[in-house]
SEVO-59459 format. One record per residue (C-alpha): residue number from 1; residue in three letters; y, x, z. Coordinates in steps of 0.2 Angstrom, whole numbers, plus 2048, in hexadecimal, padded with zeros to 3 digits. Layout:
// SEVO-59459
NODE   k   r north east  up
NODE NUM ALA     Y    X   Z
...
// end
This chain:
// SEVO-59459
NODE   k   r north east  up
NODE   1 VAL   80F  862 778
NODE   2 LEU   81E  85F 76D
NODE   3 GLY   812  85C 75E
NODE   4 HIS   808  850 768
NODE   5 ALA   817  846 76D
NODE   6 VAL   81E  845 75B
NODE   7 THR   80D  840 755
NODE   8 ARG   80C  832 762
NODE   9 TYR   81D  82C 75E
NODE  10 LEU   81A  82B 74C
NODE  11 THR   809  822 74D
NODE  12 PHE   80D  816 75C
NODE  13 THR   815  805 758
NODE  14 TRP   816  7F5 762
NODE  15 THR   81B  7E4 75C
NODE  16 LEU   820  7D4 765
NODE  17 ALA   816  7C7 75B
NODE  18 PRO   819  7B4 75F
NODE  19 ASP   80A  7B3 76B
NODE  20 GLU   805  7C5 76F
NODE  21 LEU   80A  7D7 771
NODE  22 VAL   803  7E2 763
NODE  23 VAL   801  7F4 766
NODE  24 ARG   7FB  801 759
NODE  25 GLU   7F8  813 75B
NODE  26 GLY   7EE  822 754
NODE  27 LEU   7EE  82E 746
NODE  28 PHE   7DC  830 741
NODE  29 VAL   7D4  823 74C
NODE  30 LYS   7DF  813 74B
NODE  31 ASN   7E0  808 75A
NODE  32 GLU   7E7  7F7 75A
NODE  33 ARG   7E8  7EC 76A
NODE  34 HIS   7EE  7DA 76B
NODE  35 ILE   7F4  7D4 77C
NODE  36 PRO   7F8  7C2 77E
NODE  37 TYR   808  7BF 787
NODE  38 GLU   7FF  7B3 794
NODE  39 ARG   7F3  7C1 799
NODE  40 ILE   801  7CD 79D
NODE  41 GLN   803  7CE 7B0
NODE  42 ASN   80E  7DE 7B3
NODE  43 VAL   81B  7E6 7A8
NODE  44 ASP   81F  7F5 7B3
NODE  45 LEU   82B  803 7AF
NODE  46 VAL   82E  815 7B4
NODE  47 GLN   83F  81D 7B1
NODE  48 ASN   842  830 7B5
NODE  49 PRO   854  836 7B5
NODE  50 LEU   854  839 7A2
NODE  51 HIS   84D  828 79F
NODE  52 ARG   85B  820 7A9
NODE  53 ALA   868  82A 7A1
NODE  54 LEU   862  824 790
NODE  55 GLY   85F  812 795
NODE  56 VAL   84C  813 791
NODE  57 ALA   83C  812 79B
NODE  58 GLU   829  815 79A
NODE  59 VAL   821  804 79C
NODE  60 ARG   80F  800 7A1
NODE  61 ILE   808  7EF 79B
NODE  62 GLU   7FA  7E8 7A7
NODE  63 THR   7EF  7D9 7A6
NODE  64 ALA   7E4  7D1 7B2
NODE  65 ALA   7D6  7DD 7AE
NODE  66 GLY   7DF  7EB 7B7
NODE  67 ALA   7D3  7FA 7B5
NODE  68 LYS   7E1  803 7AB
NODE  69 PRO   7F1  7FE 7A2
NODE  70 GLU   7EE  7F4 792
NODE  71 ALA   7FC  7FE 78A
NODE  72 VAL   809  80C 78F
NODE  73 LEU   819  80A 785
NODE  74 GLN   825  819 786
NODE  75 VAL   838  81A 783
NODE  76 LEU   83B  807 783
NODE  77 SER   84C  800 786
NODE  78 THR   84F  7F6 795
NODE  79 ASN   852  7E7 78A
NODE  80 GLU   842  7E9 782
NODE  81 VAL   839  7EA 793
NODE  82 GLU   841  7DA 799
NODE  83 ALA   83D  7D1 788
NODE  84 ILE   82A  7D5 78B
NODE  85 ARG   82B  7D0 79D
NODE  86 GLN   833  7BF 799
NODE  87 ARG   827  7BB 78B
NODE  88 GLY   818  7BE 797
NODE  89 ALA   820  7B4 7A5
NODE  90 ALA   824  7A6 798
NODE  91 GLU   812  7A5 792
NODE  92 ARG   80B  7A4 7A3
NODE  93 SER   817  796 7A9
NODE  94 GLY   816  78C 799
NODE  95 ARG   829  78D 796
NODE  96 PRO   832  794 787
NODE  97 ALA   839  7A6 789
NODE  98 PRO   84C  7A6 78C
NODE  99 LEU   857  7AB 77D
NODE 100 GLU   861  7B7 787
NODE 101 THR   859  7C6 78E
NODE 102 PRO   860  7CE 79E
NODE 103 ALA   862  7E1 79C
NODE 104 SER   85B  7E7 7AC
NODE 105 ASP   850  7E4 7BC
NODE 106 GLU   85F  7DE 7C5
NODE 107 SER   85C  7CC 7C1
NODE 108 GLY   855  7C0 7CE
NODE 109 ASP   858  7BC 7E0
NODE 110 VAL   858  7CB 7EC
NODE 111 VAL   84A  7C8 7FA
NODE 112 VAL   84B  7D9 802
NODE 113 ARG   856  7E8 800
NODE 114 VAL   851  7F7 80B
NODE 115 PRO   85F  802 811
NODE 116 ALA   85E  815 813
NODE 117 THR   85E  815 826
NODE 118 GLN   84E  80B 826
NODE 119 LEU   846  816 819
NODE 120 ALA   84A  825 824
NODE 121 LEU   841  81D 832
NODE 122 LEU   832  819 826
NODE 123 GLY   832  82C 822
NODE 124 LEU   830  830 834
NODE 125 VAL   821  825 835
NODE 126 MET   819  82A 824
NODE 127 ASN   81B  83D 828
NODE 128 ARG   819  842 816
NODE 129 GLY   821  853 819
NODE 130 LEU   810  85C 81A
NODE 131 ALA   80C  857 808
NODE 132 VAL   81D  85D 803
NODE 133 ILE   81B  86E 80B
NODE 134 GLY   809  86F 804
NODE 135 ALA   810  86C 7F3
NODE 136 GLY   81D  879 7F6
NODE 137 PHE   811  886 7FC
NODE 138 ALA   805  883 7ED
NODE 139 LEU   814  886 7E1
NODE 140 LEU   819  896 7EA
NODE 141 MET   807  89D 7EA
NODE 142 GLU   805  898 7D7
NODE 143 PHE   814  8A3 7D3
NODE 144 ASP   810  8B1 7DF
NODE 145 VAL   820  8AF 7E9
NODE 146 PHE   819  8AA 7FA
NODE 147 GLU   81A  8BB 802
NODE 148 THR   82B  8BE 7FB
NODE 149 VAL   831  8AD 802
NODE 150 LEU   829  8B1 813
NODE 151 GLY   832  8C2 813
NODE 152 ALA   843  8BB 80F
NODE 153 LEU   841  8AF 81E
NODE 154 GLY   83D  8BD 829
NODE 155 PHE   82C  8B6 82E
NODE 156 GLU   823  8C7 830
NODE 157 ALA   831  8CF 83A
NODE 158 TRP   830  8C0 846
NODE 159 ILE   81D  8C2 848
NODE 160 GLU   820  8D4 84D
NODE 161 SER   82E  8D0 859
NODE 162 LEU   823  8C5 863
NODE 163 SER   81A  8D3 86C
NODE 164 ASP   82B  8D9 873
NODE 165 THR   830  8C8 87B
NODE 166 GLY   822  8C7 889
NODE 167 THR   817  8B8 88C
NODE 168 VAL   824  8AC 890
NODE 169 GLY   82F  8B1 881
NODE 170 ILE   81F  8AF 876
NODE 171 VAL   81C  89D 87C
NODE 172 VAL   82E  898 87A
NODE 173 GLN   830  89F 869
NODE 174 ILE   81F  897 863
NODE 175 LEU   825  886 86A
NODE 176 VAL   836  888 861
NODE 177 PHE   82D  88C 851
NODE 178 ALA   821  87D 853
NODE 179 ALA   830  872 857
NODE 180 SER   839  878 848
NODE 181 GLY   82A  876 83D
NODE 182 ILE   828  864 843
NODE 183 ALA   83A  860 840
NODE 184 LEU   839  868 82E
NODE 185 LEU   829  85D 82B
NODE 186 LEU   832  84D 830
NODE 187 SER   842  851 827
NODE 188 LEU   838  854 817
NODE 189 SER   82F  844 81A
NODE 190 VAL   83F  83A 81C
NODE 191 VAL   846  842 80C
NODE 192 TRP   836  83E 802
NODE 193 THR   837  82C 808
NODE 194 ILE   849  82A 803
NODE 195 VAL   847  832 7F2
NODE 196 ARG   837  828 7EF
NODE 197 PHE   83C  817 7F5
NODE 198 GLY   84F  818 7F4
NODE 199 GLY   858  808 7EF
NODE 200 PHE   848  7FE 7F2
NODE 201 THR   84B  7EC 7ED
NODE 202 LEU   83F  7DD 7EC
NODE 203 ARG   845  7CF 7E1
NODE 204 SER   83F  7BE 7DD
NODE 205 SER   840  7B9 7CA
NODE 206 GLY   838  7A9 7C6
NODE 207 GLU   825  7AA 7C9
NODE 208 ASP   826  7BD 7CA
NODE 209 LEU   82B  7C9 7D7
NODE 210 ARG   833  7DA 7D2
NODE 211 LEU   833  7EA 7DC
NODE 212 SER   83E  7F9 7D8
NODE 213 CYS   842  809 7E1
NODE 214 GLY   845  81C 7DF
NODE 215 LEU   854  827 7DF
NODE 216 LEU   84E  833 7D2
NODE 217 THR   840  82B 7C9
NODE 218 ARG   843  818 7C9
NODE 219 ILE   833  80E 7C9
NODE 220 SER   831  7FC 7C7
NODE 221 ALA   823  7F0 7C9
NODE 222 SER   821  7DE 7C7
NODE 223 ILE   814  7D2 7CF
NODE 224 PRO   811  7C0 7CA
NODE 225 ARG   810  7B6 7DA
NODE 226 ARG   7FF  7AF 7D6
NODE 227 ARG   7F7  7C1 7D5
NODE 228 ILE   7FB  7C4 7E8
NODE 229 GLN   7EA  7C3 7F0
NODE 230 ALA   7EE  7C7 802
NODE 231 ILE   7FD  7CD 80C
NODE 232 THR   7FC  7D9 81A
NODE 233 VAL   80A  7DC 827
NODE 234 SER   808  7EE 82E
NODE 235 ALA   811  7F5 83D
NODE 236 PRO   80D  807 843
NODE 237 TRP   812  80A 855
NODE 238 LEU   822  813 851
NODE 239 LEU   828  804 846
NODE 240 ARG   823  7F8 854
NODE 241 LEU   82D  801 860
NODE 242 THR   83D  800 855
NODE 243 GLY   839  7EE 850
NODE 244 HIS   834  7F1 83E
NODE 245 ALA   825  7EE 833
NODE 246 SER   81F  7EF 821
NODE 247 ILE   817  7E3 815
NODE 248 GLU   808  7E8 809
NODE 249 ALA   802  7DD 7FB
NODE 250 GLN   7F0  7DD 7F4
NODE 251 THR   7F1  7D8 7E2
NODE 252 ALA   7E4  7D4 7D5
NODE 253 GLY   7E2  7DF 7C6
NODE 254 SER   7ED  7ED 7CA
NODE 255 ALA   7EA  7FD 7C0
NODE 256 THR   7E0  80A 7C9
NODE 257 ASP   7E0  819 7BD
NODE 258 GLY   7EA  823 7C9
NODE 259 ARG   7F8  825 7BC
NODE 260 ASP   803  816 7C0
NODE 261 GLY   813  81F 7C3
NODE 262 GLY   814  818 7D4
NODE 263 GLN   813  805 7D1
NODE 264 ASN   803  803 7DB
NODE 265 LEU   80B  80C 7E9
NODE 266 LEU   81A  800 7E8
NODE 267 ARG   80E  7F1 7E8
NODE 268 ARG   804  7F7 7F7
NODE 269 ARG   815  7FA 800
NODE 270 PHE   81B  7E9 7FB
NODE 271 VAL   829  7EB 807
NODE 272 PRO   829  7FD 80E
NODE 273 ILE   833  7F9 81E
NODE 274 LEU   83D  7EA 825
NODE 275 PRO   842  7E3 836
NODE 276 ALA   833  7DA 83D
NODE 277 ALA   83D  7CA 840
NODE 278 ASP   840  7C9 82D
NODE 279 VAL   82D  7C9 829
NODE 280 PRO   82B  7B6 829
NODE 281 ASP   83A  7B3 81E
NODE 282 VAL   834  7C0 811
NODE 283 ILE   822  7B9 811
NODE 284 ALA   829  7A7 80F
NODE 285 ALA   834  7AD 800
NODE 286 VAL   825  7B6 7F7
NODE 287 ALA   817  7AB 7FC
NODE 288 PRO   81D  79A 802
NODE 289 ARG   80C  793 805
NODE 290 LEU   808  79F 813
NODE 291 ASP   810  795 821
NODE 292 GLN   816  7A1 82E
NODE 293 ALA   814  794 83C
NODE 294 ALA   80B  79C 84B
NODE 295 PRO   7F8  79B 848
NODE 296 GLU   7EB  797 855
NODE 297 TRP   7E5  7A9 858
NODE 298 HIS   7D3  7AB 85E
NODE 299 PRO   7CC  7BB 866
NODE 300 VAL   7BD  7C5 861
NODE 301 SER   7AE  7C6 86D
NODE 302 LYS   7B2  7CC 87E
NODE 303 ARG   7A3  7D8 87D
NODE 304 ALA   7AB  7E0 86E
NODE 305 ALA   7B5  7EC 87A
NODE 306 ARG   7A4  7F3 881
NODE 307 ARG   79E  7F7 870
NODE 308 ILE   7AE  7FF 86A
NODE 309 ARG   7AF  809 87A
NODE 310 ARG   79E  810 878
NODE 311 ARG   7A2  815 866
NODE 312 ALA   7B2  81D 86A
NODE 313 PHE   7AA  827 878
NODE 314 VAL   79C  82D 86D
NODE 315 LEU   7AA  834 861
NODE 316 LEU   7B4  83C 86F
NODE 317 ALA   7A5  843 878
NODE 318 PRO   7A6  854 86F
NODE 319 LEU   7B5  857 87B
NODE 320 GLY   7A7  85B 888
NODE 321 LEU   7A4  86B 87E
NODE 322 LEU   7B3  872 887
NODE 323 GLY   7A6  876 894
NODE 324 LEU   7A2  885 88A
NODE 325 VAL   7B2  88C 891
NODE 326 THR   7B1  886 8A3
NODE 327 PRO   7A7  878 8AB
NODE 328 TRP   7B8  870 8B1
NODE 329 ALA   7BD  86F 89F
NODE 330 ALA   7AE  865 89B
NODE 331 VAL   7B2  859 8A9
NODE 332 VAL   7C4  857 8A3
NODE 333 GLY   7BE  855 891
NODE 334 LEU   7B1  847 895
NODE 335 GLY   7BE  83F 8A0
NODE 336 VAL   7CB  83E 893
NODE 337 ALA   7BE  837 886
NODE 338 PHE   7B9  82A 893
NODE 339 VAL   7CB  824 896
NODE 340 ALA   7CF  824 884
NODE 341 ALA   7C0  81B 87F
NODE 342 TRP   7C2  80E 88C
NODE 343 SER   7D5  80B 888
NODE 344 TYR   7D2  80A 876
NODE 345 GLY   7C4  7FE 877
NODE 346 GLY   7CE  7F2 882
NODE 347 ALA   7DE  7F4 877
NODE 348 TRP   7D4  7F0 867
NODE 349 THR   7CC  7E1 86E
NODE 350 ARG   7DC  7DA 875
NODE 351 ALA   7E5  7DD 864
NODE 352 ALA   7D7  7D5 859
NODE 353 ARG   7DA  7C3 855
NODE 354 VAL   7D5  7B7 847
NODE 355 ALA   7DC  7A7 842
NODE 356 GLU   7D7  799 836
NODE 357 THR   7E7  790 82E
NODE 358 PRO   7E9  782 822
NODE 359 TRP   7ED  78E 814
NODE 360 GLY   7E0  79C 818
NODE 361 LEU   7DB  7AA 824
NODE 362 ALA   7E5  7B5 82F
NODE 363 TRP   7DE  7C5 837
NODE 364 ARG   7E7  7D0 843
NODE 365 ARG   7E1  7E1 84A
NODE 366 GLY   7E6  7F3 84E
NODE 367 VAL   7EB  7FE 85D
NODE 368 VAL   7F6  80C 856
NODE 369 THR   7FB  802 846
NODE 370 ARG   7FB  7EF 848
NODE 371 ARG   7F6  7E6 838
NODE 372 THR   7F6  7D3 834
NODE 373 THR   7EE  7CD 823
NODE 374 LEU   7F1  7BC 81C
NODE 375 LEU   7E4  7B6 80F
NODE 376 PRO   7E6  7A5 807
NODE 377 PHE   7D6  79A 804
NODE 378 ASP   7D8  79A 7F1
NODE 379 LYS   7D7  7AD 7F0
NODE 380 VAL   7C6  7AE 7F8
NODE 381 GLN   7B9  7B4 7EC
NODE 382 THR   7AA  7B7 7F8
NODE 383 VAL   7A6  7B4 80A
NODE 384 ARG   798  7BC 813
NODE 385 LEU   791  7BF 825
NODE 386 ALA   78A  7D0 829
NODE 387 SER   781  7D6 839
NODE 388 THR   779  7E6 83E
NODE 389 PRO   76C  7E8 84B
NODE 390 PHE   779  7EB 858
NODE 391 ASP   783  7DC 852
NODE 392 ARG   773  7D1 855
NODE 393 ARG   770  7D8 866
NODE 394 TYR   781  7D2 86C
NODE 395 ASP   781  7C2 861
NODE 396 HIS   78F  7C9 856
NODE 397 ARG   793  7C7 844
NODE 398 THR   79F  7CF 838
NODE 399 LEU   7A8  7C4 82C
NODE 400 VAL   7AC  7CC 81B
NODE 401 VAL   7B8  7C3 80F
NODE 402 ASP   7BC  7CA 7FD
NODE 403 ALA   7CC  7C4 7F5
NODE 404 ALA   7CA  7BF 7E2
NODE 405 GLY   7CC  7CE 7D7
NODE 406 GLY   7D4  7D8 7E5
NODE 407 GLY   7C7  7E6 7E6
NODE 408 ARG   7C2  7F0 7F6
NODE 409 ASP   7D4  7F0 7FC
NODE 410 SER   7D4  7DD 7FD
NODE 411 GLU   7C4  7DC 808
NODE 412 ILE   7C6  7D6 819
NODE 413 ARG   7B9  7DA 826
NODE 414 ILE   7BA  7D1 837
NODE 415 PRO   7AD  7D9 843
NODE 416 PHE   7A7  7D4 855
NODE 417 LEU   7A8  7C2 852
NODE 418 GLU   79E  7B6 85D
NODE 419 ARG   790  7AF 851
NODE 420 GLU   796  79D 853
NODE 421 ARG   7A8  7A1 84F
NODE 422 ALA   7A3  7AC 840
NODE 423 GLU   798  79E 839
NODE 424 ALA   7A6  791 83B
NODE 425 LEU   7B2  79D 832
NODE 426 PHE   7A5  7A0 824
NODE 427 ALA   7A2  78E 821
NODE 428 SER   7B5  78A 821
NODE 429 LEU   7BA  798 815
NODE 430 SER   7AB  794 80A
NODE 431 GLN   7B0  782 809
NODE 432 GLY   7C3  786 807
NODE 433 ALA   7BF  792 7F9
NODE 434 SER   7B4  786 7EF
NODE 435 THR   7C0  778 7F1
NODE 436 THR   7CE  782 7EA
NODE 437 GLU   7C3  788 7DB
NODE 438 TYR   7BF  775 7D8
NODE 439 MET   7D1  771 7D8
NODE 440 LEU   7D5  77F 7CB
NODE 441 ARG   7C8  779 7C0
NODE 442 GLU   7CE  767 7C0
NODE 443 ARG   7DF  76D 7BC
NODE 444 VAL   7D9  777 7AD
NODE 445 ALA   7CF  769 7A7
// end
């Protein structure tokens, strides 16, 4: 490993040429990449505690292609990172790069800063404690210390003592054990969230947005505003009860190789948590064209509730297998399935709303988690109508809209629309997208 690191260090060079970033690497097979500054979309960095102590970072250079980073530069100073960022931003905007280079990500106007109290609430909602415990168990089993740890905790002695406490005592101890386990899971989730997103800050720096977070390993991601394809405001039921929400951003060309150091997680959780009352102001700051004036919402078909109830009941019908225990259990199970399916169908239909605005499309849905997606006209790549035999029976259509370059995550599916409304939205979105494309061509010419 040490030899590989030394070899890579000695054979890897990069240069800031007048119009491009030049990266050379390889010992036997030489590889040379020329990355024009105007193609650079993201200059993201990861700083573990050692990096931060030495004032350096690992940097990922991404272009609009986005399948994987164009280059990964290690052990760069923060000044060098900022120089690359500013050269790319200057080329994209057509302005000369500034002579003085800020030394950190602290430049720009603060749009959102998330305090630890809100991150603790987010940790309760995310519930990542199970993943932390699973990783811990895997580590204990890997080093054959699992039984030793259980013995030190007195787990086996506790199991043996249950037989001496009677039925009531067993139930009480099991409930206490379960409550303790849930409390541990939630506590670990809160700790994980605070460590991962601690110090979260969203800044506006010219045409770019910069996100940074992390108490131990500090990660930073940059997003040119023009790469934001769609914005989704998400509010799980617990966040709604406390008056909070989160904002997700679907971007074009983000790396998807699974080794992004957390930047894609940071982009998806554009703002992990904030007061719901602040959402319009944040969207206005990062995407001013998305006017937050109340749109004219239209419901999906009234007959959608019937179809959803039938689907939900079919999924819950296996509760009737409780009849294998006793006939009354089957009646209770089917009754619960019917009530749950009926309630869910009505709640989903009441929540589902679609709106056409001067700037694009808005789509709201969700029962447990309420989600509202905002998609501008100029980010629409394809629009299509889909209909299954069941759709045609009810005269329903599904409107499918793909954002430009956003991939599957940016696909919006709006089911259970009346045919007339679906066709009207299809025509409007198609016309809006084609008009925007024409305007862009005229501007380039």
